[in-house]
Biopython code that builds the backbone (N, CA, C, O; Angstrom):
import numpy as np
from Bio.PDB.StructureBuilder import StructureBuilder

atoms = [
    (1, "UNK", "N", (0.976, -1.484, -0.073)),
    (1, "UNK", "CA", (0.168, -0.035, -0.346)),
    (1, "UNK", "C", (0.820, 0.991, -0.129)),
    (1, "UNK", "O", (0.713, 2.024, -0.790)),
    (2, "UNK", "N", (1.388, 0.863, 0.591)),
    (2, "UNK", "CA", (3.025, 2.117, -0.131)),
    (2, "UNK", "C", (3.559, 2.996, -1.467)),
    (2, "UNK", "O", (4.143, 4.028, -1.796)),
    (3, "UNK", "N", (2.844, 1.668, -2.026)),
    (3, "UNK", "CA", (3.547, 2.418, -3.431)),
    (3, "UNK", "C", (2.930, 2.812, -3.614)),
    (3, "UNK", "O", (3.306, 3.977, -3.740)),
    (4, "UNK", "N", (1.679, 2.730, -3.836)),
    (4, "UNK", "CA", (0.317, 3.641, -4.118)),
    (4, "UNK", "C", (0.059, 4.484, -3.041)),
    (4, "UNK", "O", (-1.046, 4.974, -3.272)),
    (5, "UNK", "N", (0.544, 4.971, -1.851)),
    (5, "UNK", "CA", (0.601, 6.136, -1.522)),
    (5, "UNK", "C", (0.730, 7.984, -2.215)),
    (5, "UNK", "O", (1.468, 8.503, -1.378)),
    (6, "UNK", "N", (0.578, 8.462, -2.667)),
    (6, "UNK", "CA", (0.964, 9.905, -3.359)),
    (6, "UNK", "C", (2.567, 10.557, -2.648)),
    (6, "UNK", "O", (3.694, 10.966, -2.930)),
    (7, "UNK", "N", (1.760, 10.310, -1.717)),
    (7, "UNK", "CA", (2.285, 11.504, -0.580)),
    (7, "UNK", "C", (4.420, 10.419, -0.344)),
    (7, "UNK", "O", (5.555, 10.894, -0.393)),
    (8, "UNK", "N", (3.909, 8.927, -0.110)),
    (8, "UNK", "CA", (4.423, 7.814, 0.576)),
    (8, "UNK", "C", (5.859, 7.854, -0.735)),
    (8, "UNK", "O", (7.039, 8.058, -0.447)),
    (9, "UNK", "N", (5.342, 7.613, -2.075)),
    (9, "UNK", "CA", (5.489, 7.914, -3.285)),
    (9, "UNK", "C", (6.393, 9.755, -3.187)),
    (9, "UNK", "O", (7.604, 9.540, -3.130)),
    (10, "UNK", "N", (6.200, 10.788, -3.168)),
    (10, "UNK", "CA", (7.214, 11.966, -3.527)),
    (10, "UNK", "C", (9.074, 12.247, -1.848)),
    (10, "UNK", "O", (10.090, 12.888, -1.577)),
    (11, "UNK", "N", (7.837, 10.771, -1.259)),
    (11, "UNK", "CA", (9.556, 10.937, 0.190)),
    (11, "UNK", "C", (10.201, 9.600, -0.361)),
    (11, "UNK", "O", (11.353, 9.174, -0.277)),
    (12, "UNK", "N", (9.201, 9.150, -0.882)),
    (12, "UNK", "CA", (10.459, 7.697, -1.196)),
    (12, "UNK", "C", (11.594, 8.575, -2.937)),
    (12, "UNK", "O", (12.611, 8.002, -3.328)),
    (13, "UNK", "N", (11.150, 9.720, -3.537)),
    (13, "UNK", "CA", (11.717, 9.563, -4.274)),
    (13, "UNK", "C", (13.242, 10.734, -3.618)),
    (13, "UNK", "O", (14.467, 10.672, -3.721)),
    (14, "UNK", "N", (12.244, 11.711, -2.950)),
    (14, "UNK", "CA", (13.369, 12.375, -2.907)),
    (14, "UNK", "C", (14.696, 12.040, -1.731)),
    (14, "UNK", "O", (15.665, 12.722, -1.396)),
    (15, "UNK", "N", (14.115, 10.365, -1.214)),
    (15, "UNK", "CA", (15.517, 9.724, -0.358)),
    (15, "UNK", "C", (15.933, 8.726, -0.541)),
    (15, "UNK", "O", (16.530, 7.919, 0.171)),
    (16, "UNK", "N", (15.406, 8.745, -2.245)),
    (16, "UNK", "CA", (16.709, 8.244, -2.961)),
    (16, "UNK", "C", (17.660, 9.562, -3.633)),
    (16, "UNK", "O", (18.866, 9.466, -3.859)),
    (17, "UNK", "N", (17.114, 10.369, -3.801)),
    (17, "UNK", "CA", (18.312, 11.463, -4.525)),
    (17, "UNK", "C", (18.687, 11.824, -3.541)),
    (17, "UNK", "O", (18.936, 12.996, -3.821)),
    (18, "UNK", "N", (19.011, 11.666, -2.216)),
    (18, "UNK", "CA", (19.538, 12.615, -0.237)),
    (18, "UNK", "C", (19.072, 13.153, -0.101)),
    (18, "UNK", "O", (19.819, 14.004, 0.381)),
    (19, "UNK", "N", (17.614, 13.768, -0.110)),
    (19, "UNK", "CA", (17.414, 14.298, -0.007)),
    (19, "UNK", "C", (16.150, 14.444, 1.177)),
    (19, "UNK", "O", (15.336, 15.278, 1.573)),
    (20, "UNK", "N", (16.600, 12.984, 1.455)),
    (20, "UNK", "CA", (15.352, 12.766, 2.730)),
    (20, "UNK", "C", (15.875, 11.942, 3.802)),
    (20, "UNK", "O", (15.349, 10.919, 4.241)),
    (21, "UNK", "N", (16.903, 12.451, 4.167)),
    (21, "UNK", "CA", (17.558, 12.531, 5.238)),
    (21, "UNK", "C", (16.592, 11.406, 6.450)),
    (21, "UNK", "O", (16.323, 10.226, 6.674)),
    (22, "UNK", "N", (16.455, 12.267, 6.757)),
    (22, "UNK", "CA", (15.419, 10.935, 8.107)),
    (22, "UNK", "C", (14.541, 8.991, 8.049)),
    (22, "UNK", "O", (14.346, 8.014, 8.771)),
    (23, "UNK", "N", (14.224, 9.670, 6.162)),
    (23, "UNK", "CA", (13.846, 8.423, 5.891)),
    (23, "UNK", "C", (14.360, 7.335, 5.129)),
    (23, "UNK", "O", (15.112, 7.555, 4.180)),
    (24, "UNK", "N", (13.933, 5.860, 5.548)),
    (24, "UNK", "CA", (15.313, 5.073, 4.971)),
    (24, "UNK", "C", (14.360, 4.030, 4.712)),
    (24, "UNK", "O", (13.397, 3.719, 5.412)),
    (25, "UNK", "N", (14.820, 3.419, 3.396)),
    (25, "UNK", "CA", (13.990, 1.330, 2.570)),
    (25, "UNK", "C", (14.803, 0.601, 3.248)),
    (25, "UNK", "O", (15.997, 0.675, 2.955)),
    (26, "UNK", "N", (14.310, -0.427, 4.492)),
    (26, "UNK", "CA", (14.151, -1.687, 4.785)),
    (26, "UNK", "C", (15.107, -2.798, 3.551)),
    (26, "UNK", "O", (16.039, -2.363, 2.874)),
    (27, "UNK", "N", (14.701, -3.972, 3.505)),
    (27, "UNK", "CA", (14.778, -5.105, 2.828)),
    (27, "UNK", "C", (14.265, -4.600, 2.329)),
    (27, "UNK", "O", (14.480, -3.502, 1.815)),
    (28, "UNK", "N", (13.228, -5.379, 2.316)),
    (28, "UNK", "CA", (12.293, -5.793, 2.790)),
    (28, "UNK", "C", (11.310, -4.347, 1.839)),
    (28, "UNK", "O", (10.155, -4.301, 2.262)),
    (29, "UNK", "N", (11.566, -3.384, 0.839)),
    (29, "UNK", "CA", (10.917, -2.113, 0.125)),
    (29, "UNK", "C", (9.957, -1.492, 1.527)),
    (29, "UNK", "O", (8.925, -0.823, 1.495)),
    (30, "UNK", "N", (10.695, -1.972, 2.651)),
    (30, "UNK", "CA", (9.064, -1.045, 3.498)),
    (30, "UNK", "C", (9.907, 0.387, 3.670)),
    (30, "UNK", "O", (11.113, 0.535, 3.475)),
    (31, "UNK", "N", (8.824, 1.525, 4.140)),
    (31, "UNK", "CA", (9.936, 3.239, 3.966)),
    (31, "UNK", "C", (9.461, 3.435, 5.402)),
    (31, "UNK", "O", (8.283, 3.692, 5.650)),
    (32, "UNK", "N", (10.384, 3.311, 6.329)),
    (32, "UNK", "CA", (10.621, 4.133, 7.255)),
    (32, "UNK", "C", (11.064, 5.788, 7.152)),
    (32, "UNK", "O", (11.609, 6.502, 6.310)),
    (33, "UNK", "N", (10.451, 5.967, 8.628)),
    (33, "UNK", "CA", (11.441, 6.855, 8.368)),
    (33, "UNK", "C", (11.644, 7.575, 10.991)),
    (33, "UNK", "O", (11.054, 8.135, 11.915)),
    (34, "UNK", "N", (12.481, 7.104, 10.727)),
    (34, "UNK", "CA", (13.648, 7.243, 11.622)),
    (34, "UNK", "C", (13.248, 5.931, 12.396)),
    (34, "UNK", "O", (12.760, 5.984, 13.525)),
    (35, "UNK", "N", (13.378, 5.273, 12.024)),
    (35, "UNK", "CA", (12.747, 3.689, 12.324)),
    (35, "UNK", "C", (11.850, 2.996, 12.337)),
    (35, "UNK", "O", (11.729, 1.781, 12.489)),
    (36, "UNK", "N", (10.842, 4.192, 12.088)),
    (36, "UNK", "CA", (9.349, 3.215, 12.364)),
    (36, "UNK", "C", (8.498, 3.694, 10.926)),
    (36, "UNK", "O", (8.192, 4.716, 10.311)),
    (37, "UNK", "N", (8.342, 2.127, 10.852)),
    (37, "UNK", "CA", (7.252, 2.003, 9.920)),
    (37, "UNK", "C", (6.295, 3.180, 9.728)),
    (37, "UNK", "O", (5.711, 3.822, 10.601)),
    (38, "UNK", "N", (6.228, 3.441, 7.340)),
    (38, "UNK", "CA", (5.540, 4.696, 7.056)),
    (38, "UNK", "C", (4.076, 4.054, 6.861)),
    (38, "UNK", "O", (3.893, 3.118, 6.082)),
    (39, "UNK", "N", (2.860, 4.736, 7.773)),
    (39, "UNK", "CA", (1.962, 4.021, 7.390)),
    (39, "UNK", "C", (1.204, 4.928, 5.933)),
    (39, "UNK", "O", (1.997, 5.585, 5.260)),
    (40, "UNK", "N", (0.180, 4.929, 5.639)),
    (40, "UNK", "CA", (-0.021, 5.058, 3.727)),
    (40, "UNK", "C", (-1.966, 5.791, 4.993)),
    (40, "UNK", "O", (-2.680, 5.349, 5.894)),
    (41, "UNK", "N", (-1.824, 7.434, 3.859)),
    (41, "UNK", "CA", (-3.213, 7.852, 4.675)),
    (41, "UNK", "C", (-4.285, 7.344, 3.949)),
    (41, "UNK", "O", (-4.741, 7.634, 2.843)),
    (42, "UNK", "N", (-4.751, 6.114, 5.222)),
    (42, "UNK", "CA", (-5.726, 5.032, 4.442)),
    (42, "UNK", "C", (-6.987, 5.448, 6.043)),
    (42, "UNK", "O", (-6.612, 5.572, 7.209)),
    (43, "UNK", "N", (-7.782, 5.516, 5.760)),
    (43, "UNK", "CA", (-8.346, 5.338, 7.401)),
    (43, "UNK", "C", (-8.440, 4.520, 7.707)),
    (43, "UNK", "O", (-7.998, 4.250, 8.823)),
    (44, "UNK", "N", (-9.233, 3.325, 6.741)),
    (44, "UNK", "CA", (-10.144, 1.807, 7.940)),
    (44, "UNK", "C", (-7.874, 1.343, 7.851)),
    (44, "UNK", "O", (-7.390, 0.733, 8.804)),
    (45, "UNK", "N", (-7.212, 1.649, 6.988)),
    (45, "UNK", "CA", (-6.109, 0.866, 7.251)),
    (45, "UNK", "C", (-5.602, 1.646, 9.102)),
    (45, "UNK", "O", (-5.657, 1.065, 10.185)),
    (46, "UNK", "N", (-5.242, 2.799, 8.868)),
    (46, "UNK", "CA", (-5.019, 3.106, 10.123)),
    (46, "UNK", "C", (-5.713, 2.775, 11.210)),
    (46, "UNK", "O", (-5.302, 3.178, 12.298)),
    (47, "UNK", "N", (-7.059, 1.870, 11.124)),
    (47, "UNK", "CA", (-8.491, 2.011, 12.930)),
    (47, "UNK", "C", (-8.540, 0.796, 12.548)),
    (47, "UNK", "O", (-9.259, 0.229, 13.371)),
    (48, "UNK", "N", (-7.993, -0.366, 11.329)),
    (48, "UNK", "CA", (-7.780, -2.018, 12.193)),
    (48, "UNK", "C", (-6.212, -1.689, 12.160)),
    (48, "UNK", "O", (-5.994, -2.376, 13.157)),
    (49, "UNK", "N", (-4.896, -1.183, 11.817)),
    (49, "UNK", "CA", (-3.835, -0.983, 13.239)),
    (49, "UNK", "C", (-3.933, -0.311, 14.423)),
    (49, "UNK", "O", (-2.987, -0.636, 15.141)),
    (50, "UNK", "N", (-4.819, 0.659, 15.067)),
    (50, "UNK", "CA", (-5.423, 1.102, 16.518)),
    (50, "UNK", "C", (-6.337, 0.179, 16.763)),
    (50, "UNK", "O", (-6.370, -0.004, 17.980)),
    (51, "UNK", "N", (-7.222, -0.607, 16.112)),
    (51, "UNK", "CA", (-8.001, -1.835, 16.897)),
    (51, "UNK", "C", (-7.153, -3.032, 16.712)),
    (51, "UNK", "O", (-7.409, -4.096, 17.277)),
    (52, "UNK", "N", (-6.005, -2.840, 15.814)),
    (52, "UNK", "CA", (-5.244, -4.649, 16.832)),
    (52, "UNK", "C", (-4.447, -3.941, 17.891)),
    (52, "UNK", "O", (-4.169, -4.793, 18.735)),
    (53, "UNK", "N", (-4.072, -3.061, 18.151)),
    (53, "UNK", "CA", (-3.339, -2.236, 18.433)),
    (53, "UNK", "C", (-3.599, -2.989, 20.506)),
    (53, "UNK", "O", (-3.030, -3.773, 21.265)),
    (54, "UNK", "N", (-5.192, -1.771, 20.514)),
    (54, "UNK", "CA", (-5.188, -1.872, 22.031)),
    (54, "UNK", "C", (-5.984, -3.025, 22.100)),
    (54, "UNK", "O", (-6.695, -2.924, 23.099)),
    (55, "UNK", "N", (-6.325, -4.725, 21.131)),
    (55, "UNK", "CA", (-6.952, -6.014, 21.574)),
    (55, "UNK", "C", (-5.559, -6.465, 22.312)),
    (55, "UNK", "O", (-5.680, -7.206, 23.287)),
    (56, "UNK", "N", (-4.241, -6.063, 21.906)),
    (56, "UNK", "CA", (-3.643, -6.746, 22.395)),
    (56, "UNK", "C", (-2.677, -5.767, 23.883)),
    (56, "UNK", "O", (-1.896, -6.374, 24.616)),
]
sb = StructureBuilder()
sb.init_structure("model")
sb.init_model(0)
sb.init_chain("A")
sb.init_seg("    ")
for serial, (resi, resn, name, xyz) in enumerate(atoms, 1):
    if name == "N":
        sb.init_residue(resn, " ", resi, " ")
    sb.init_atom(name, np.array(xyz, "f"), 0.0, 1.0, " ", f" {name:<3s}", serial, name[0])
structure = sb.get_structure()
């Protein structure tokens, strides 16, 4: 889903050009900001993640 998010696409492009130093890509290609996974701007996905965290 990260590859479909327009804002994350821009961040990935800037990262590869060396203009976004706080972003990195892990071995699987997952975009991270300061070591944390970037979650696309998808309301249902974010809601699902939050529900999963609160159930643990």
